C-alpha positions as CSV (number, residue, x, y, z in Angstrom):
1,M,113.4,100.2,114.4
2,M,113.1,96.4,114.5
3,E,114.7,93.8,112.3
4,T,113.5,90.3,111.5
5,Q,115.2,87.6,109.4
6,R,113.9,89.2,106.2
7,L,112.5,92.5,107.1
8,I,113.1,96.0,108.6
9,I,110.2,97.4,110.6
10,R,110.7,101.2,110.9
11,R,108.9,104.4,111.2
12,F,107.4,105.9,108.1
13,R,109.2,108.5,106.1
14,P,107.6,111.2,104.0
15,E,109.4,109.8,100.9
16,D,107.5,106.5,101.3
17,G,104.6,107.8,99.3
18,A,105.5,106.0,96.0
19,D,105.7,102.5,97.7
20,L,102.6,103.3,99.7
21,F,100.7,104.2,96.5
22,D,101.9,101.0,94.9
23,Y,99.7,98.9,97.2
24,L,97.0,101.3,98.5
25,S,96.0,102.0,94.9
26,R,94.9,98.3,94.5
27,E,91.3,97.4,95.1
28,E,92.2,93.9,96.4
29,V,94.4,95.4,99.1
30,V,92.0,98.0,100.4
31,R,88.8,95.9,100.0
32,F,88.3,95.5,103.7
33,E,89.8,98.9,104.8
34,P,87.7,101.9,105.8
35,Y,88.9,103.8,102.8
36,G,89.0,103.1,99.0
37,V,91.9,103.1,96.6
38,V,94.2,106.2,96.9
39,S,95.7,108.5,94.3
40,R,99.4,109.2,94.2
41,E,98.9,112.5,95.9
42,Q,96.8,110.9,98.7
43,A,99.5,108.3,99.2
44,E,102.2,111.0,99.5
45,R,100.1,112.9,102.1
46,A,99.4,109.6,104.0
47,A,103.2,108.9,104.1
48,A,103.9,112.3,105.5
49,R,101.1,111.9,108.1
50,R,102.3,108.4,109.1
51,A,105.8,109.7,109.5
52,E,104.5,111.8,112.4
53,D,102.3,109.0,113.8
54,E,103.9,106.5,116.1
55,T,101.1,104.0,115.7
56,F,102.1,103.2,112.1
57,W,105.2,101.1,111.1
58,A,106.6,100.7,107.6
59,V,107.5,97.1,106.7
60,C,110.5,96.9,104.3
61,K,112.4,94.1,102.7
62,K,116.1,94.1,103.8
63,E,118.5,96.1,101.6
64,K,119.8,93.0,99.8
65,D,116.2,92.7,98.5
66,G,116.0,96.4,97.6
67,G,114.7,97.9,100.8
68,K,111.2,98.1,99.3
69,L,108.3,99.1,101.5
70,I,105.9,96.2,101.2
71,G,103.3,96.9,103.8
72,N,102.4,98.6,107.0
73,I,101.4,97.6,110.5
74,Y,99.4,99.5,113.0
75,M,99.8,99.0,116.8
76,A,98.0,101.5,119.0
77,K,97.6,101.7,122.8
78,Q,94.1,101.5,124.0
79,E,92.7,101.5,127.5
80,F,93.7,99.1,130.2
81,D,97.2,98.2,128.9
82,T,95.5,96.8,125.7
83,W,97.0,97.4,122.2
84,E,95.2,97.1,118.9
85,L,96.9,95.4,115.9
86,G,96.2,96.1,112.2
87,Y,98.1,95.5,109.0
88,V,97.9,96.1,105.2
89,F,100.4,94.5,102.8
90,N,101.2,94.8,99.1
91,S,99.4,92.0,97.3
92,D,102.6,91.2,95.4
93,F,103.9,89.9,98.7
94,W,100.9,88.0,100.1
95,G,101.3,84.3,101.0
96,K,105.0,84.6,101.8
97,G,104.8,85.0,105.6
98,Y,105.8,88.6,105.8
99,A,102.7,89.7,107.7
100,Y,103.2,86.9,110.2
101,E,106.9,87.7,110.6
102,T,106.1,91.4,111.1
103,A,103.1,91.0,113.5
104,K,105.0,88.5,115.6
105,A,108.0,90.8,116.0
106,L,105.8,93.8,116.9
107,M,103.6,91.9,119.2
108,N,106.6,90.5,121.0
109,S,108.0,94.0,121.4
110,V,104.8,95.4,122.8
111,F,104.4,92.6,125.3
112,I,108.0,92.8,126.5
113,N,108.9,96.4,126.1
114,Q,105.6,98.2,126.6
115,G,104.2,95.9,129.3
116,A,101.0,95.2,127.3
117,H,98.5,93.0,129.1
118,R,96.6,92.2,126.0
119,I,96.6,92.7,122.2
120,I,93.4,92.8,120.2
121,A,92.6,92.8,116.4
122,K,89.4,93.1,114.3
123,C,88.7,91.9,110.8
124,N,85.9,91.3,108.4
125,P,84.8,87.6,108.5
126,K,85.0,87.6,104.7
127,N,88.7,88.4,105.0
128,E,89.9,84.8,105.5
129,R,93.5,85.6,105.0
130,S,93.4,88.1,107.9
131,W,91.6,85.9,110.5
132,K,93.8,82.9,109.6
133,L,96.8,85.1,110.2
134,L,95.5,86.2,113.6
135,E,94.8,82.5,114.6
136,R,98.3,81.5,113.4
137,L,99.7,84.2,115.7
138,G,97.9,82.4,118.6
139,M,95.1,84.9,118.9
140,R,91.6,83.6,119.9
141,R,88.4,84.7,118.3
142,E,86.5,86.4,121.1
143,G,83.5,87.8,119.3
144,Y,81.4,87.9,116.2
145,L,79.7,91.3,115.9
146,R,76.9,91.4,113.3
147,Q,76.5,94.5,111.2
148,C,78.4,96.6,113.7
149,V,80.3,98.9,111.3
150,W,80.1,100.5,107.9
151,F,82.7,102.4,105.8
152,K,80.9,102.8,102.5
153,K,77.5,103.6,101.3
154,D,75.4,102.2,98.4
155,Q,74.2,104.3,95.4
156,N,71.2,105.5,97.5
157,G,73.4,106.7,100.4
158,N,72.5,103.7,102.7
159,P,75.3,102.3,104.9
160,L,76.8,99.0,103.7
161,W,76.9,97.3,107.1
162,Q,79.7,94.7,107.8
163,D,80.2,92.1,110.4
164,T,83.4,92.0,112.5
165,Y,85.4,89.2,114.1
166,E,87.2,90.3,117.3
167,Y,90.5,88.6,118.4
168,G,92.6,88.8,121.4
169,I,95.6,87.3,123.2
170,L,96.9,87.9,126.8
171,A,100.5,88.4,127.7
172,E,100.6,85.2,129.7
173,E,99.2,83.3,126.6
174,W,101.9,84.9,124.4
175,E,104.6,83.9,126.9
176,R,103.4,80.3,126.8
177,L,103.4,80.3,122.9
178,A,107.0,81.7,123.0
179,D,108.1,78.9,125.3
180,I,106.5,76.3,123.0
181,T,108.1,77.7,119.8
182,Q,111.5,78.1,121.4
183,S,111.5,74.5,122.5
184,C,110.2,73.4,119.1
185,P,111.7,75.5,116.3
186,S,109.6,73.7,113.6
187,C,106.4,74.7,115.6
188,E,106.8,78.3,114.6
């Protein structure tokens, strides 16, 4: 478990299904995800699966704010001491800095405690909120892949191809950013 100024970042629990349903049932939230909106039953099964999966973290407001699950973050080890970051948040909480606060804490933990050499992330170029968040975290756009992935098909069964931005940051770059923000609190 991790704690930030406003949030608790913890492992999922099977009883998180209702809060998970609250945001994964919204089209605006899952628009760029490899799945569509979920039913209550699917959300409950997903919460149970995620409770057994160490790559998913539940993001909750602190107890004084009700302890509500407001999103999830994904951090999975890849090859060569590289970790992949992903996130999905309840649209009721967009624009409040919660994704930034969560990602920053988890990235810091992975660089310091797991000895990560690099963290990467991918997003759809149309998902401006996501790529702006990655850039705010200090990540650099390393690639623009054209029509590299599809998650859904059209009415004729043809893939709906999507482009992807790839982002990355090295441990040494993260350390420099940490030095900058520690010496300049308003820079954060």
